[in-house]
N, C-alpha and C positions, 0 to 999 in steps of 0.2 A: 273187763277182760273176761273172755270165756274160759271155762275150765278145760284142761287138755282132753278129757273124755267127751265133752259136749261139742267141741270145736269141729271135728270131722263130720259128726252127724248133722249138725246145722248147715255145714257147707254143702253136704250132699243133698239136703232138702232144698236148698236154694238153687242148686244146679238143675234139679228136676223140675221145679216150678218156676216159670218165667215171671209170674205176676206176684211175687212175694215181696212185701215191704218190711224192712227191718225197723225195730224201734230206734228212737233217736239215740239212746245210750249205747246201742251196739254198733252204730255206724263207724265211730273212730277205730274200732277193732279190726274192721275189714278194709280200711283205707290203707293204701300203700304209704309207707313212711318216706318222707323226703330225704334226700341224701344229706349226710352230715356235713356241716360247714367246717372247713379246715380252720385250725387255730389262727393262722396268719397267712394271708396271700401277698404280703408285701415283699417285693423283690429286694435282694441285698443291694445296698447303695455303696458307692465308693467313699473313701474318706473325704470329709468336707475340707479338711486342711490340705491333705495330700494332692487333691486335684486342683487346688488354687495356685496359679502361677506366682512365683516370687520375683519381685522387682529388684533389680540390681542397680544401686546408685552409681553415679560416675566415680571413677577412681577405684572401684572394687573389681577384682579379677578372680575368676574361678579356674582351677586347673585340676584335672583328675589324673592320678598316677596309675601305674600298672598294678594288677592284682597280686597280692602277696598272701601266702598261707600263714594264718595266725590262729592261735588257740583261743577258743571262746572261754571267757571267765565263768560262764554259767554251766554250759554243757561239757566243757573240756574237749570239744571237738575241733579239729583243724579245719577252718573254713577260709577260703580265699576271699580277702576283703581288699577293696580299693581305698585309697586315701585321697580325700578332696581337700585341696589347699585353698583357703580364702585369704587373699591379701588385699590390704587397703591402706589408707593414709595413716592409721594408728598402729598397724602391726599386721601380723599373720597368724592364722589359726588353721588347725587341721581337724578333719572330721572323717571317721571311718564309715564307709558305705557298705551295706550287705551286698552279696553278689546278685540277688534277685531284684535289686532296685536300680533304675536307670534315671539319669538326669539329662534332660534335653536342654542344652544351653543355647539360646538364640542371641547372638551378639548384636544383631541389628536392632531388635526391640529391647535388648537388655533385660530379658526375662528367663527364668529357669523353671522347667516343669518336671515334676517327679512322677514316675510311673513304676508299677510292679508287674511281675510276670503273671501271677495267679491271684485273682481277687477272692477266690474261695478259701485260700489258706489264711487261717487266723493270725499266724505269726507275721505274715507279710502285710496284712492289713494294719496290724498294730505298729509295725516299724515304719509304715508309710507316713503316718501323721507325726510320729516321733522324730524321724529324720528331717521332716519338713520344719518342725519347730526348732530343732538344733541348728539347721542351716540358716533359718531366719534370724536367730539370735546371734550367730557368728557374723552374719553380714552387717547387722546393726552394730555389733561390737567393734569391728575393724573400721567402720565408717563414722559412727557417732560416739561409741563407747557406752558402757553401763555404769550406773552409779547406785550407791546405797547410802542412806542417811540414817545415822543412829542418834537417838535422843536419850539423854541421860536425865532421868526424873528421880530426884531425891535430894535431901539436904546434904550439901558438901560434895556432891558428885561433880567431878571436873575431869577434863581430858586434854592432853597435849600430845604433840608429835615431836619427838626428840631423836637424837642420834646416840647410839651406843657402840662406839668403835670396837670395844672389847668383845661384844656379843654378836657383831654383824657377821652374817654368813656370806655376804657379797659386798663389794665396795659401794658405799653410799646408802646402805640399807638403813631405814628409819624404823622407829618403834612407836607404837601407840601406847602412851602411858595414861592409865585411867585410875583416878582415885574414887574408890567405891565404898569407903568406910572400913577397909581393912587396915591392919597395922603397917602395911607397905603398899605402894602403888603397884598396880598390875601392868605388866609390860607384854605386849604382843608384837612380834616382828611382822613387818609388812612383807608379803610375798613379792617375789621378783616380777616386775612388769606392772605392779599396781601402785597407785598413789593414794596417800592419806593426808588429810588436812583437817583443821579444826576452825571453821569460820566463827564459831562461838564456843565458849568454854564448855557448854553442855551439848554440843553438836559435833559429830564426827562424819566427815564426808569421805567415802571410799570410791575410787575411780579405777576402771580397768576395762580391758577388751573382752575378757572371758567372764560371762555372767555367773557361771558356776563357781569360779574362784572368788568372785566378789562377794557373793552371798554366803559362801562357806566361811570366809574370813569374818564377815559380819556376825555369823552364828557363833564363831569362836569367842568374839568379844562379848556377845550377848549372854553366853552361858555363865559368866561370872556373876551377873545379877539379872536373873530372869524376872519378868514383871510378876509381882505378887498381887492377889486380888483384893486385899483388905485396905491397903493404903495407896495402891497404884504406883508403887516405886519400882524402879528397875530400868533396864535398857530396852528401848523400843526400836524396831527396825522398820524404816519407811512409814507406812500408814497403819502400823500395828496398833490395835487397841485391846483393852481388857475390860471385862465387866466386873465392877466392884461388888463385893459381897458384904453383907451386914456382919458386924462383929458378934461373936458368940457371947451371949449373956447367960450367966449361970443363974 
């Protein structure tokens, strides 16, 4: 690279003489720099889940209610939201829809397609796929149902489903009674609308239409004996595994 004082002088000499050849090490300094490449030229794409149509099985119906003003739990703003009701053979669930999201329900092909107003808004792009996932889970819940299997791993760990009329919150409520090595058995009440059974003494089967409630109840039972990494004992949910550690040797 030329010094600032020598650059204009050399440039003037080159302009006056047409048959001047530059040394090879000075050629890059007088060449025009190519334009800089942008960091990314990829255009923004829509949500992969949101743009996928949802298949509605026979016996499941969707109905959208009128917009109602409700306070958002995060921003405390009053936002008009609509309620989507999903009814099927196993029950009925409700889902709140943001005002900028539209559901096109085709009854002939039995498919639902979700769309948003502005794809440049980050909030709308996030809720596009989230609402799609919630709607898909609700449709599966009212048509087939959701399940969770808990495995009791440990010496003497047992589980039964019994009734406690004195502690029941609603008629016919059952309790999951688990023996986990404490001085007393642990009793967890089964939420309304869910079913619990024990096909084996060390297995607990939970069934319900709302996946969030099913997994929350499974987590409440699991917290009594979380899986520990040295002996592998505890309560495992579905396909949960844990990597065993070596014992500490002094």
